[in-house]
C-alpha positions, 0 to 999 in steps of 0.5 A: 505431566506423564510421560516425560516428567515435565512440571506444568506448574507449581503453587504454594500457600500457607495455612494451619493444620487445623484448617486443611480444607481451606488450604486445599481449596486455595491450592486447588483454585490456583492449580485449576487454570494452570492445568486447564491451559495445559490440557492436551488437544487433538489435531485432525489433519486433512490435506487436499489434493490427494497427490499432495497428501501422499508426500506431505511433511508436517512440522509443529514448532520446527519439530518434524512429524512422520509423513502422512500424519493424520492425528497429532496430540499437543498441549494447548496453546499457540503452535506454528504448523507448517505443511510442505509437499513436493511440487506444492507451495509450502503453507504455514500458520500459527493458531491458539489451540485453546477452549476445545479438546479437538480441532480439525485442520483442512489444508488446500495445497497450491501447485508450485508453478514458478514463472515470471511476468513482465510489467510496464507502466503506461507512462515512462516513469523512472524509479524502483518497482517492488513486488510483495516487498522484494525489489524487482527492477529499476524502470526508466524511459529506455527500460520500461519492463520489470520482470516479476517472479510469480507462483500462483499468489496474488501480487501486491506491489509498490513503485517509487519514482526518482522524486520519491513519489509512490504509488501502489498496484496489485496483480490478480491471480488470473493474470499470473501466467508465465511470460505474460505482459501486463500494463499498469496505468498508475501515476506516482504522486504525493497522495496525502497532500492531494487529499488534504488539498481536496478536503480543504476545498470541499470544506470551503465550498460547504462553508460558502453554501451555508453562508449563501443560504442566509441572504437567500432565506432573508430575501425569500421571506421578504419576497413572500411577505411583500407579494402577499401584502401587495395581493391583499392590498396592504399598502405595498407597491408593485415595484417594491414586491418586484424588487424583493422577488428579484432579490430572491431569485438572485440569492437563490441562484447564488445558493444553487451555484454554491450547492453545485460547487459543493457537490463537485468538490465533494466528488473530487474529494471522494475520488482523491480519497480513493486514489490511495487504493492500489491500481490494478494491472491489466493484460497488455495488447499486442499493439501496446506492446509494440508501441512501448518497445518502439518508444524504448528503442527511440530513447536508447537511440537518443541516449547513444546520440547524446553520448556520441556528442559528449565524446566528440566535444571532449575530443575537440577540447583535447585537440585544442589543448595539444599546443599548450605547454605546461611548465613547473615553477622553479623551486616548487618540486613539481607542486602547484603554486597557489597565489593569494593573500591572507589578511587579519581582520580586526 
């Protein structure tokens, strides 16, 4: 490849001089895909907004190009392109530039507006909270707010309780404001076992419904036959026809009840399956913020009272032991003496 003198590929073959055409055809067939894969491609760069395009810095495979580059020629293949501009979030992507000679890349740069918001769970759970894979805070009843760093990007988070039970959540872009307070209504629990439990009950109710249909169809058929025979005067008494009619109504009622149970369990199973979806954080009202702050203060006071009680109990125990005298056994050099017995077991 010129310029640079870089070898793209090399092939070799064996043949006789009397059949050079076949040898050349074979070599050309081997070279064609290698040359096609290394054909140069042209990238046309377009950056928005114009303020970001003025100071754009483009790098391809960690090679920095000059500012304001609008066209780049590269060999075909997979390349990693990074766009950075002062005051905007750095964007990066990897793409396989093959199958065409020209590509147009349009980039919408997002302003760099770092900040933080405060997230609290509706119920006072204890555990660790993560946002976009990064640890944010450890929550407890006395510290229910987690500080999350934001930068105009939707946040997907994960909470793990002190018992190891998880739950997921996400924060929409419209709530990403600096200093915003959000409330998360989510409950950490073992969702896999919960879904499995609801699935088993759904199949049980379905099996019960299918089994209940057998006596229902049987009684319905006999009731229809007995009623027809009684009406036509074929020797079936009124009491017998009435008995089959009662049996039909009873079995039909049981089947209807089993059907209702199946529908209820099916809905519960579908709701359990949807529980794996992340919960959405909502904006916190002033009333909810005041309530959570007050509960935090109550928990802190309780913890301080427990510490004071523990300190007081420890002080009383130390005072009660002031009159005791400790002496060392003679001949032990200050070492404690352990009295015991060792027996050899047969």
